N, C-alpha and C positions, 0 to 999 in steps of 0.2 A: 845680512849683518845689520842693516839699518833698524829693523824691528827689534833686534836684540839690544842695541844701544838705547832705543826708546824705552824698552822694558826696564833697563837698568836705571834710567832717569826716573821712571815712575816708581821703581822700587825704593830709591833713595828718598823720594818725596813722601811715600807712605810711611817709611820708617821714621823720618824726622818729624813728621806732623802727627798730631793726635788722631788716632784711629781706633774708635771703640770696638769695631768688629775684629780688628787684628788683635787687640788686647784680649778679647774674649777667647779667640782661638788659641792664643798663647797660654791663657790661664787653663783652659781645658787640657791642653797638651801637658803642661807642667803638673796639673792635678793628677791626671792619669799616670804619668811617669813616676811621680814621687810615691803615690799610694801603692801602686803595683810593685814598686821596688821594695817598699817597707814590708808589704805582705810576703813577698818572695824571700826577704831576709829573715823574717820571723820564722818561716818554715824551713827555708833552705840552709841557713847556717847550722842549726842543730843537725839536720840531715847530713850535711857535709862533715861535721865533726864525727858523727856516728860512723859513716862509711870511711872516713879518712883515718880514724884512729881505732875503731872497734875491731874486735876479732870474734866473728861469729859465722855460722854456716849461712851461705848465700850472700856474703859480703861482696864477693867479686861480681856476682850477677847484678847486685844493686848498683855497684859502681859502673858497670857496663850500661845499665839502663839510664843512669844519670848522664853518662857521656853521649848515649844515643839521643837523649832529650835535647842536646845542644842543637841537633839538626831538625827539630820539629818544624814542619811547614806552617808558618803563621796562618795561611789561608785554611788549612785543614783544621787547625785548632779553633780558629774563628767559626768555622762551619759547625764543628761539634758543640761548641759553647752555645751558638745561636740555636741549634736544634734542641738543646737541653733547656733553653730559656723561653722558647715559644710557649704560648698559652696552651695548657693541657700537657706539656712536657714535664719531666720530673722536677725541674727547677722553675717551672712557669709561675708558681705562686709568688716568687720573689718580684715578679714584674720588672725585671732588669733588662729585657730585650729593648734595644734602641735607647739605652740610657748610658750615662757615664759609668755607673756602677758595673754594668755588664762589660764595658770596655776594660775597666780595671781588672775584673775577673779574668778575662782573656789574656791580658798583658801579664798578669801575675803568674798564670800558668806557663806562659812562654819564658818568663824570667826565672822561674823556680829552678829548672835544671841547670841553668847557667850559674846561678849563685851556689847551688849545692855542689855541682861538679867542680867548680873552681875552688870552693872552700875545701873540699875533700883533697884536692891536689895540693893546695897550699899547706894545710896542716899535716898532710902525709909527708911533706918534705922537711918538716921540723926534725932536728937531730934527735934520734931515738935516745941517745945517751942523756940528753937533757931531761926528757920525760921520765926515763928510768931513774934518774937521780931524784926527781921530784917524788916519785912513788916510794923510793927508798927512805926518804925523809918523812914519809907519812902523809903525803898529799892524797886527798880523795880523788875519785874519778872526775868529779866536777871541777876540782882545782886543777887537775892535769889538763882537762879540756880547756879551761880558762887560760892556762899557760900556753898551750899550743895555739890557741886563737890569738893571743897577744903576739906571739912570735911570728905568726903568719899574717899579721894584720895588713901588711901591704898587699898581699895577694887577695885577701878577703875584701878589702876596700876597693881594690881594682875590679873585682867581680861585681860589686854593687854599682860602681860607676858604669861598667859595661852594660849591666842590666838596665840601668836608667837610660843610657844612650839608645839601647835597643827599643825600650818602651816608647820613647818620644819620637822615634823615626820609623817604626813599623806601621804599615798601613793596611795590610790584608785583613787581619783579625778585627781591627777597630771598625773597618767599613762594614764587615759582615755582621758584627754584634751591635755596633752603635748606629749603623745606618747612614753615617755621614750627613746628619741632619744639620742644615745651615742654622747657625746661631745656637745650637744645642750640643751636638755630639761631634762636631767637626774639629779635627786636630790639624796641626800644621801640615803633616804629611798627607792627610786626606784632602785638605784644602788645596794643595798643589795640584792634585789630580783634577779636582773640580774646576779650578781656574784654567788649567790647560785645555780641558775639554770645552770650556766656554770661550776659548780664544783670548782670555785675559792674561797675556803673557807677562805683563808688567807686575800684576798682582802675584802671579805664580812665582816670579823671580824674587819679589820682596819676601814672600813667605818662605821660599827656599833659602834665602840668605839668613833669615832668623833661625831656621832649623839648623843650617850649617853652623851658625854661631853657637847654638846650644851644644852641638857635638864637639866643637872646638873647645868650649869651656869644660866639657867632661874630660876631654883629653888633657887639658891643662891641669885639671884637678888631679888626675891620675899621675901625671908627671911630678907634680908637687908632692903628692903622697909618697911616691917612690923615692924621691930625693930626700924627703924628711925621714922616711923609714930607714935609710941607710946611715943616718946620723948616729952619733955616739950617745947611747943611753946609759952610760956608766953612772952609777950612783942613783938611778931612778928607782923609786920603791915600786917595782913592777909586779912583784909576786910575794905574798907572805902566807905562811901557814904555820900552825903549831904541830910539832912532831907528836905523834900519838905515843 
């Protein structure tokens, strides 16, 4: 227990005092998490709307694939992305292997099913009568999708926060694709592994505390969004269209 206490003391010292190396690791982690989440949102939200509200052949299979994607093994995804990015591979021309860009690609792939599946579930739970009323009043498909997205905003935003939390804490894919290069592609999660392997438990604890702090902030944001989303929206100009 003594070395744990010493590690905690070292962690507090590192967090309270200026540490350029720690700041860089935090920046890389946030950069990868934010950009990967944005990419997953740009692709995943439209997919979620399509599979959550659409009516077409193969829709159930698509939804099943999205749900199956929630269990994608990060190590396998990282391995596949790395093999595609190696020199001479189909995506080798991008020169993204062992770079932050390659890590973003891997994390976006992992986050995409999460955003799409949760969006599909959220918009699918919107009252059909509300959407039918919108269609009866002349709303286009795009407007109906916009209404459903707004009504399901708590679930969709929750999916984005969960995707970000996963992106900043996952380690398998980023190590395989990014190489865990000190001072370049190291994230908070991969840095913990490196410091533990080197016997630097104080540094590992400090980095772990920061990582846990990010996850707690994500959870707090989700709670705030959920509480705000249950508020009274009466009188808000939430949806307008002209009847045809």
